[in-house]
C-alpha positions in Angstrom: 4.6 9.0 -45.3 6.7 11.6 -43.8 4.5 12.8 -41.4 3.4 9.1 -40.4 7.4 8.8 -39.6 7.3 12.3 -37.8 4.1 11.3 -35.7 5.1 8.3 -34.9 9.2 9.3 -33.6 6.6 12.1 -31.8 4.9 8.8 -30.0 8.0 7.2 -29.4 9.6 10.4 -27.9 6.5 10.8 -25.6 6.4 7.0 -24.7 10.2 7.0 -23.8 9.7 10.5 -21.6 6.9 8.7 -19.4 8.6 5.5 -19.5 11.9 7.6 -18.0 9.7 8.7 -15.2 8.4 6.4 -13.6 11.8 3.9 -13.7 15.9 5.3 -12.2 17.2 7.8 -13.3 20.3 6.7 -15.6 23.0 8.7 -16.0 23.7 10.8 -18.6 27.2 10.5 -19.4 26.3 6.6 -19.6 23.8 6.9 -22.2 24.5 7.6 -26.3 22.5 10.4 -27.9 21.2 9.5 -31.4 20.7 12.9 -33.5 17.9 12.6 -35.9 18.2 15.6 -38.7 15.6 16.4 -41.6 16.4 18.4 -44.3 19.8 19.3 -42.4 18.2 20.3 -38.9 17.9 18.5 -35.8 15.0 16.9 -34.8 15.1 15.0 -32.4 17.7 13.2 -30.2 17.6 10.0 -28.6 18.6 8.0 -26.2 20.5 4.4 -27.1 17.3 2.5 -26.1 14.5 4.7 -27.9 16.5 5.1 -31.3 16.8 1.1 -31.2 13.0 0.5 -31.3 13.0 2.0 -35.1 16.9 1.6 -36.3 15.8 -1.6 -38.6 14.9 1.1 -41.6 18.4 1.6 -42.0 19.3 -1.9 -42.6 16.2 -2.8 -44.7 16.4 0.7 -46.5 12.9 1.4 -46.3 11.3 4.2 -48.2 10.9 6.1 -45.7 14.8 5.7 -44.1 17.5 6.4 -41.4 21.1 7.1 -43.5 23.5 6.7 -40.6 26.1 9.7 -41.3 28.5 8.6 -38.1 28.3 7.2 -34.3 25.7 9.3 -33.2 24.0 11.2 -36.2 21.4 10.0 -38.0 19.9 11.7 -41.0 15.9 11.0 -42.1 15.6 10.3 -45.7 11.8 10.8 -47.2 10.9 8.8 -50.6 11.4 11.1 -53.7 8.4 11.4 -56.5 9.6 11.4 -59.7 7.5 12.7 -62.4 8.5 10.2 -64.3 7.5 7.1 -62.0 3.9 8.7 -61.8 3.1 9.2 -65.4 5.8 6.5 -67.2 4.7 5.3 -70.5 6.5 2.2 -71.7 8.7 2.7 -75.2 7.3 1.1 -78.0 10.2 0.5 -79.8 11.9 -1.3 -76.1 11.0 -2.9 -73.9 10.8 -6.4 -71.7 8.4 -9.6 -73.8 6.9 -12.5 -71.4 9.8 -14.1 -70.4 11.8 -10.9 -69.3 14.2 -10.2 -71.9 14.7 -7.0 -73.9 13.6 -6.3 -76.6 14.2 -4.2 -79.3 11.6 -3.4 -82.4 12.9 -0.2 -84.8 11.5 1.0 -88.1 13.2 1.0 -91.0 17.4 -0.1 -90.1 18.3 -1.3 -93.7 17.9 2.5 -94.4 18.1 4.4 -90.9 21.2 4.5 -88.3 20.1 3.9 -84.7 22.1 3.5 -81.6 20.8 3.1 -78.5 22.7 3.7 -75.1 21.6 1.2 -71.9 22.4 3.2 -68.5 22.5 2.1 -65.1 22.0 4.8 -62.8 24.6 7.2 -64.2 27.3 4.9 -65.5 26.8 3.7 -69.9 26.2 -0.2 -69.1 25.8 -0.9 -73.1 26.0 0.8 -76.2 23.7 -1.0 -78.9 24.6 0.4 -82.6 24.2 -0.8 -86.0 21.2 -2.5 -86.1 20.9 -4.7 -88.8 17.5 -6.5 -88.4 14.4 -4.5 -87.2 13.6 -6.9 -83.9 16.4 -7.6 -81.3 16.4 -9.7 -78.7 18.5 -9.2 -75.7 18.7 -11.7 -72.6 18.3 -10.3 -69.4 21.3 -12.3 -68.1 23.3 -9.6 -70.0 22.6 -7.1 -67.3 24.0 -7.2 -63.3 20.8 -6.9 -61.5 16.8 -7.0 -61.9 15.2 -3.3 -62.0 15.0 -0.2 -63.6 17.5 1.0 -66.2 17.2 3.8 -68.2 18.0 4.0 -72.2 18.8 6.9 -74.7 17.7 6.2 -78.5 19.3 7.6 -81.3 18.1 8.1 -85.0 20.6 9.5 -87.4 22.5 10.6 -84.9 19.6 13.0 -83.3 17.4 11.7 -79.8 14.5 9.7 -80.4 13.4 9.0 -76.9 14.8 8.6 -73.2 12.8 6.4 -70.9 12.9 3.7 -68.9 12.4 -0.1 -68.9 12.0 -2.9 -66.0 13.8 -6.4 -65.8 12.6 -8.8 -63.8 
């Protein structure tokens, strides 16, 4: 994906150079140059008109997107693949049911002490302890948004599982 973006930027740059040769020269002081950085190094400088052709990725936050640093600087941010997304296996204890609510099924809640910590990013969203029943349903209205939530499930104070679930 990154190579496609780089190729499109190179094509955009070459087409704008050809177009500038056919038109009248404009004073360089009047145009604002946009700088594009990749991994901290300057990749390309574009005029404002050339930059306007593909700046929609800033507003739409596409997978490979441009992030505005200041008025004249843009940083290219490629999508980062995480191993857990490629090889993600749903939990057998904490998952979403057919209605889209969070389902929790734990064995032996009468003899074992479980606690479930649910995170939205790095912020602790819910801390559920003292399960008295084996099956629980947490409605999706208890969450701020749809998407991925990470959780940690502890049994008698020891980490049993660290995973994530998706709410729609």
